C-alpha positions in Angstrom: 97.7 80.5 94.6 95.1 81.5 97.2 95.5 84.8 99.1 96.0 84.7 102.8 95.6 87.2 105.7 97.2 86.9 109.1 95.2 89.0 111.5 96.9 89.6 114.8 94.4 90.0 117.7 94.6 90.8 121.3 97.9 92.7 121.2 99.7 89.5 121.9 103.4 88.6 121.2 104.0 86.0 118.6 107.5 84.3 118.3 108.6 83.2 114.8 111.8 81.2 115.0 112.3 81.2 111.2 110.7 84.7 110.7 107.6 85.6 108.7 107.5 86.2 105.0 104.3 87.8 103.7 103.8 86.8 100.0 102.7 89.2 97.3 99.1 88.0 97.6 99.0 88.0 101.4 98.4 90.6 104.2 99.4 91.1 107.8 96.7 93.1 109.8 95.6 93.7 113.3 97.7 94.6 116.4 100.4 92.8 118.2 104.1 92.1 118.3 106.1 89.7 116.2 109.4 88.4 117.5 111.7 87.5 114.6 112.5 88.8 111.1 109.6 90.0 109.0 109.8 90.3 105.2 106.9 91.9 103.4 106.1 91.3 99.7 102.4 91.8 100.2 100.4 94.2 102.4 100.8 95.3 106.0 97.8 97.2 107.5 98.3 97.8 111.2 95.3 97.8 113.5 91.6 97.4 113.4 91.3 101.2 113.0 93.8 102.0 114.5 96.5 99.7 115.9 100.1 99.0 116.3 102.2 96.2 114.8 105.5 95.8 116.5 108.5 93.8 115.3 111.2 92.7 117.8 113.9 92.2 115.2 114.3 93.4 111.6 111.5 94.2 109.1 112.0 94.5 105.3 109.4 96.2 103.2 110.3 94.7 99.8 109.9 96.3 96.4 106.2 96.0 95.3 105.0 95.7 98.9 102.2 98.0 100.3 102.1 99.6 103.8 98.6 100.9 104.6 98.3 103.4 107.5 95.1 105.1 108.9 95.0 108.4 110.7 91.9 108.9 112.9 93.2 111.6 115.3 96.3 113.1 116.8 96.7 110.9 119.9 99.0 108.0 119.5 96.0 105.6 120.1 94.2 107.2 117.1 96.5 106.4 114.3 98.3 103.3 113.0 101.9 102.6 113.8 104.6 100.2 112.7 107.4 99.8 115.3 110.6 97.9 114.6 113.4 97.4 117.2 116.0 96.6 114.6 116.5 97.6 111.0 113.5 98.8 109.0 114.0 98.4 105.3 111.9 100.9 103.4 110.7 100.1 99.8 107.4 99.6 98.1 104.5 101.9 98.6 103.1 103.8 101.6 99.4 104.8 101.5 98.0 106.9 104.3 94.2 107.4 104.6 91.9 109.3 107.0 89.3 107.5 109.0 86.4 108.3 111.4 85.9 111.7 109.8 89.3 113.0 110.9 90.7 116.1 109.3 94.4 116.9 110.1 95.3 120.5 111.0 98.4 122.5 110.6 100.9 121.5 113.3 99.7 117.9 113.6 102.5 115.3 113.7 102.0 111.5 113.3 104.8 109.2 114.4 103.8 106.2 112.3 107.2 104.4 112.2 109.7 103.7 115.0 112.9 101.8 114.2 116.4 101.2 115.3 118.0 101.9 111.9 117.1 101.9 108.2 118.5 100.5 105.0 118.9 104.0 103.6 116.2 103.4 100.9 112.8 105.2 100.6 109.3 104.2 99.5 108.9 104.1 95.8 105.6 106.0 96.2 104.0 107.8 99.2 100.3 108.4 98.8 98.9 110.9 101.3 95.4 112.3 101.7 94.6 115.7 100.2 94.6 118.6 102.6 93.0 122.0 102.4 95.3 125.0 102.8 98.1 122.8 104.2 100.8 120.4 103.0 102.3 117.2 104.2 105.9 117.4 105.4 107.7 114.0 105.0 111.2 115.2 105.7 111.3 113.2 109.0 109.7 110.0 107.6 113.0 108.2 107.1 114.9 109.8 110.0 112.4 109.7 112.9 109.4 108.0 111.3 106.9 110.9 111.3 104.8 112.9 108.9 103.5 116.4 109.7 100.9 118.9 108.5 102.5 122.3 107.7 101.6 125.7 106.3 102.2 125.8 102.5 104.9 128.2 101.4 103.6 130.9 99.1 104.4 130.3 95.4 107.0 132.3 93.5 104.3 134.0 91.5 102.5 135.2 94.6 105.7 136.5 96.1 106.6 138.4 92.9 103.1 139.9 92.7 103.3 141.1 96.3 106.8 142.5 95.8 105.8 144.3 92.6 102.7 145.8 94.4 104.9 147.0 97.3 107.4 148.6 94.8 104.6 150.3 93.0 103.1 151.7 96.3 106.5 153.0 97.5 107.1 154.5 94.1 103.8 156.4 94.1 104.5 157.8 97.6 108.0 159.1 96.5 107.0 160.5 93.2 103.4 161.8 93.5 101.7 162.9 90.2 
């Protein structure tokens, strides 16, 4: 079976009376809106760095599917988005990469998914770029569709060491030698 790619161009609207099914060896790329049901067994990669794919209807990301998203800045026009008016069925793998030399900073939020409702599932794997002195927060991914960059919480060992140091310092002030 030969692989196929459907590249949406011009941000147009494409009506699909019987819906669109992306096979495991196929991809949907570009920017535009699909009217109808979308079922993905292959790869969805919004934009041409970056872009938005919209679905007026339901979209199912099936087990084994791949969703590729790029972040190139903090403005909505600088990162990929996948917007679904109906149900968005999460499954498969989400891979987020950085583009155009962009480095996310603490406090940055990326609303990469919009949806009317979800199927209650989650991605089998979420692959996010490495960050320096920061962490990814995905707690809103399945609720509001966003990921954020946050300050890492100090580890337990660090907290215990700081606490022990404070106790030692207080003890020395109370009971000098």
